[in-house]
N, C-alpha and C positions, 0 to 999 in steps of 0.2 A: 479624467473622470469629473471635469468642473469642480464644481463647489465641493463635492464627494471625495475630490482626491487627496492625498499627502504626498509630496515627494518624498523620493526614498532617500532624499539628503536631510529632509527634516525628520523622517524616520530614525536613522541612524545616529544623528545626535540630538534627538530629544527623547523619543520613546525608548530607544535603546541603549541611552549612554550611561546607563547605570545600570549594576545589577540588583539596587534596590528595588523594592516594590513600586509601581509607577501609577497614577493615575490616566487611565487610557481612555480618550475622547471618543464617544459613540458618532465618528466621523464615516464609518462604515457601516451603515445601517442594511438591514439584510435584504433588500431588493436585489432579485435577479439583473434589473438594469445597472444597477451600479459594478456589476461584476463584468457584465458585457464592455461597459465604457471604460472600466480599467484595462480590460484585454486589450481593446482598441488602443489605448493610449500607451501601452507598452509595447506594442507594436506585435502581438501575439497573433497567428492566424486563426487560430479556433478551431484547428483541425484535431488536437490532440487535448483530451482532458487531463490537464495536470493535476498534480498535488503532491504533498512531500510527507515523509513519516515523520511522525511526534518525536520519537526517543531520539533522533537524529541531531536535533535541535534543539533536545532539551536545557541547553545554556540560556535559553529565552523561556519566559514565562509563556502560558498557552496564549494570553492576552497579546505578547509582544509577537508571538507567532503568526496569529492571526493577523496583525497588521502587516506583517512583513509579506505573508502570502498574497492579501490584497494589493498591497503596493506593486509586488511582482507581476501583477496580472490575471492571477486564478483565485479560486475559493474552496479549494479542498485539502485536509489533511488527514493522514492516514494512521492507522493504529491507535484510535483516542477510543477511551472507554465509558461506560455510560456516566460515570462519576464529572466527566467534563463534557459531554456534551451539551449542556447548558452553556457555556462559554462560547463554544461554535456556533450556537444558534444565536447568542446574543451578537456575533459579528457576521451572521449569514455564510457561515463558513459548511459545507457539507462534512462529514464522516463517513469519506470513501471508501474505507474499510475498516469495521469495526472490532474490537477486540476484547477481551476480558472473559470470555468462557471457559479459555483454556487455563488450566492448571500451570502450565511449563511448556515447555517444548518437548520435553523428555516422553512423559507419559501422555498418550496419545492414542488415536483409535485404532490404531494397529495391533494392540495388547488388549485382550477381552478383560484383563483384569482392573481396567480402567472405566470399562464403560460403563457401569452403573453411577459412577458419580460424573461422569462426560454428559450423561443422556440428560441427567437431571440438570447442569449448569446450562447446556446447549437449550435444552427447551425454555428455560428462563430468560436466555438471554436472547433467543429468537424472537420471543414476545417483546423483550426491551428494545431491539433493534427495528421492528417492526412499528411499534407503536409511538416511536421516536422519529417515525418517516425516512428511516434509513432502510438499505438493502444489503449491504454487505457484511458478511460474518467470519472471520479467519477461523482456521483448524488446522490440524497438526498429525501428522500420522506418528510422531513420538519415536522413539528409539526403536531399533531392531532387537535388540539384546541376543538371545539365542534363536528367535524366530527364524524361519525360512521366508523367502518373499512372497511364496504364495500362501504361507498360514497368516501372514502379516494382511495380504489381500482379503483374505477370506473372513479374517477380525474386522477389518476396518469396515467391508462390506456389510457386514451384519451390523455393525453397532450402528454405523451411519444411516442405514435404514430405518433404525428406530426412531430417528428424526426426521428424515426428508421430506416425510409427507407434510409434517407441520410447518416445516420451512416452507414447502410448496403455497399450503394454505395462506401463509403469512407475508409471501411474496418476499422472503430472506433467501439469499444465494451463498451457500457455504463454500468458502474457497480454501483449500487444500494448499499449504505453500511448500514448491520445490525448493528444499535447502542443500547446499552441499555436505556431504562427511568429510570430506577428505580436508578442510580446514578449519571449517567453522563450527559446526555440529557434527562430531564424530558419532557415529554409530546411527545417524538420524536415518530413517528407511526409505522416506519418499524423496531420495536424493537424485534420482533420474526423472525426466519425462516420460518413459515408456512405462515404469511403474505407476505413476500418476494417471497416464491415460488410459491404461488398463482398469485402474479403480473408477473411472470416470465411467468407462463403457459398461463393467457392470451394474452400477448404480444405474444410468441410463436416465438421467434426471437433468431438468434445464435449471435447477437449483443446486448443483453440486459442478464446480469448477475447479481449475487449478490455478493458484496465484504462481505464475511464472517469473519468479525473480532471474532477471536476465544476468544478474552478478553472480549468483551461486551456478545457473546452467553453464555456463562458460567455464566454472572451474570443473564442473563433473561431468561436464559432455562435449562443451564447444558446439559448432554448427548452428549457434542461434538462429541465425535468418530461414533458413532451409525448416529448423523445427516449425520456428511461428509460420513458415506460411504452409507447412504440411499440415499442423496439427491445431490451429488457432481456434478452431469450435470449442476446445477443451478449456481453452485459455480466458480467463475472464478479467484478469487483474494484472498489471505487470509494477516490479519494480527494477529499480537501477542502480547501478553503483559501479566506479572504475576499478578494473582487473589492473593488475593484483592490487591489493591495499584496502579496497573499498571505498576510497577516497572518490575526490572530484572527477566529473568526464570531462578530463581535458587531454591534451596530448600526450602526459606522460603515463598513459594507459593504452591497454590493446583494443579495447573495443570501439569501432566507429558507431556511435550513437545515431547520428542523421538517417543514417542507412538502416538501423534496426528499427528506428521509429517511423521511416518510411514505410519497410515491410510490414509493420502493425498497422498502419494508416491503410495501407492497399487491401488488407482483408477485410476492411469496412469495420474492424472494432471502433466501439464506441463506450468504451468502460475508460477506466482511470489507469494513469500512467503514473505511477509516485516515485519520487527521488529519494532513494533510501542510502546515501552515499553519508560517510562520515567526512564532513569539512574539517580540510588539515590545517588551515589556516592559522598563524599565530594571535591572530586580533580577532574581536568580534565582527568588525569592519569586512575583514576577508572572509570569513565564513557567511556573512550575509552575503556578499559579492557572489559568493558560490554558489547558491541557490540561484540567483537572477540568471549567472550564466549558465548553469544547468538546464533549467527551464528553456532558455533561448537555443541552446544547442538541441535539445528534443523538440523544439517547435516546428516541425516540417509543415 
């Protein structure tokens, strides 16, 4: 990155050495050319648009995470809400998947009791996302409770139709995340790709997609590569993590991410793939190294 770069070692031992607040130098001013140069410097191929989930690296301040992201060679962070967008903009980082409209993961669109509050919140956040120049906003089915799958589909369809025209007008795409109900999110309704794809088909909008979480869907149903190849038109965003454990994408887990990334790339996908693993290292340096290694593993 020439004069705009910061070495990874410098980042580790200056910007990240202390858990106390630090002054972050504005060495990563917000130009796209800085991102391209950083990408070239790290040896990334430029075929995959990389990102990382904010919550998995919350032991870093957002300023520190922005520096780490840029030094690794990409420029996007997932699951950041409106209050923190100014920090992203200061570093030239994209909010690749916005959040904050959802009350939680359990009270979602499949239960009509929550529609009034959800509609109000999502209409407001769609405006905020659009005004900020972003384009992706996450949503959730919520828990099934006593609903049948069909009733949950009907409820979600009816509720989401109340906001989709506004999303289309504002150029914002809603992404419903696929989560497993076996281990991490008991009773979550959108826990398989078939249910989510059916909802996409009923809504029939280019502004409603699924967030295909590879970790969650490996646990729920497996058959990841074939599912991606056959249904990629419904998947607008991807998350990664190792199975089992939701840790690094290393040889201790069962998914072979280079082949999965190649399958995604072969579909013509040009959205984001966000790392959402929980780094298991005992030190900050180990955890920081894990992000670089995961991005390199997924950079096909």
